[in-house]
N, C-alpha and C positions, 0 to 999 in steps of 0.2 A: 764343545760342539765342533764337528767337522765341517769343512767347506766342500761344496761340490765344484769340481774343477774340470773344465773342458780343455784338453790339450789336443792339438791337431797339427799335422804337417800338411801344408798345401801349396799348390802352385801359386805363382804371383797373381794369377787371374782368379784364385779362389776355389780350386778344385782339389779334392783328396785323391781322386783317381781320374784318368782321362776318359774319353768317350768309349774306349774299348775295355775300361775297367783296370788298366794298367797303372801301377804307382811305383814302379822301380826307381823312377827319378826322385822319389821322396826318401830313399835310403839315406840316413844320416852318416856323415863321416865321423871319425873318432871324436873330434872336438865337440860336435853337436851332440853326439851320443852320450858323452860324459855329462854334458850339461843337462840333458833330458833325465839321465839317471839320478842326478842330484835333485831335480825337481820331483821326481817320482818317489823319493824316499819318504815323503810325508804321507803317501797314499796307503791306507789300511784296507781299502775295498775298491775294486774296479767294477764299474757298472758298464756293460757293453752290449751291443746287439750281436746278432748271430755272425754276421760277416766279419766284424772286427775280432770277435772271440775266436773265430776259425783262423784268422791270420796270426793272432797272438798266442795260440796253442803251441806254436813253435817253441816258445819259451818254457813250456812245461818240462820238456826233456831236450834240452839243448844238445844237438848231435855232437858227438865227440867233444865234450866240454873242455878237456885239457888242451885241445888244439885250437880252441876259439880264442879271440882276443879278450883280454881282461874286461874291456868295456862291455862285451856281450855276456861274459860269465856274470858280471855285476848285475846287469839288467835282469838276467834270468833269475838271479837270487831275489831280486826285488819283486818280480812278478810272482814267483813261487811262494813268497812269504805273505802275499796278500790274499784276502778273500775275493771271490769274484761272483757277480750276479750277471747272468746272461739273460736278456729279454729277447724272447723269440717265440713266435706262434708256430714255427715249423720244426724246430729241433725236437727230437724225441727224448733225448737225455744228454747229460753232460758227464764226462768221465774223469775230468781232472779233480784232484783233491781241492777242498775248500771252495767248491763251486756250486752255486744254486741256479736253478732254472725258473725264471718267472715268465709266464705267458704274455703279459702286458705290462706296459709302463704304468705304474701306479704312483702318482704324485705323492699321495699321503704316505705310502710306504717309504719313499725316498726322503721325505720330510722327517719322518720318525727316525730313520737311519741317521740322517745328519745330526739330529738332536741327541741321539744316544752315543754317537761316535766320538772317541777322543783323538781320532786321526781323520785325515781328509779322505774324500771319496773322488776317485777319477771317473769321469763319464767319457767313453770313447765311442767314436763312430758318429758321423754327422746326423743320421736320422734320429738316433736316440738322444744326442745332444740338443737337437732341435726341440724335441719334446720337453726336455729339462729346461731349456731356455724359455720356451712358450709358457711353461708352468711357473716361471719365476723362481726356479730352484738353484740355477747355476750362479755361483758366487764370483768365480774367476774364470778367465780364459787365457790360455797360452797358445799363441799362434806362432808356428814356425813357417815362414814364407821362403820357399825354395826358388832360386832365380831361374824359373822355367815357366813358360806360357804354354798351356796345353790346349786351349781353345774350347773346352767344354768337357762335360763328364759329370761326376758326382760333386755337387758344391759342398763346401766345408760349413756353410751357414744357410739356413732357410731363406728364400727370397721374400717371404711374407712376414718377416720378423722386424719389428722396430725396437731396438734396445740401445740405450745409452751406455757407453763404456768409458771408464776412466783409466788412462794409461798410467800404470804403476812402474813399468821398467821396460827397457829395450836392450838389445845387444846385436851387434853384427858379428858374424863368424868369418873366418878366412875364406871359406868356400862360397861366400856371398849369401848364405842363408841369414835371415833376419828373424829374431825372436821378439815378439811383442807380448807383454803381460798386462792384462786388463782386469780391473774390478767391474763387475756388472752392476750398473746403477739402479 
């Protein structure tokens, strides 16, 4: 059975994007990127919302791949090898290979996917992850806290959620980013 894993990079005050929708401050350096790549190797399916999918489509055809750093080429290969499910009421279609479009988040479909999967499932984007957390489907969370305070924007977690977490691991990176790995209790 696969685990449903929420991974997010957020500011120290808990936002994935600032009030203007910017998140350039969240770009990982090579050390963090390599660590994320290693975490993502267990993912067989990515479940994401429209906005997250649109950002991650960059990895479908990495521009001038031979000129990109190895860490970026590695992540592109990880992303391209996985199945994707995009949950969106507004997208008309998806064009990437191995990608399905679902109109709504359906807890029973995700539960069945977890049971049938021999690999983990990544859930990306705070809105979709909130639905997964509220449905009790998320098994683990990986939070990467970047040493920046943005003062508002898109929160990484819903404000109306009460969930107990058990710390499984942590790591501090040279650039000040901190990784916290939790099991959802």
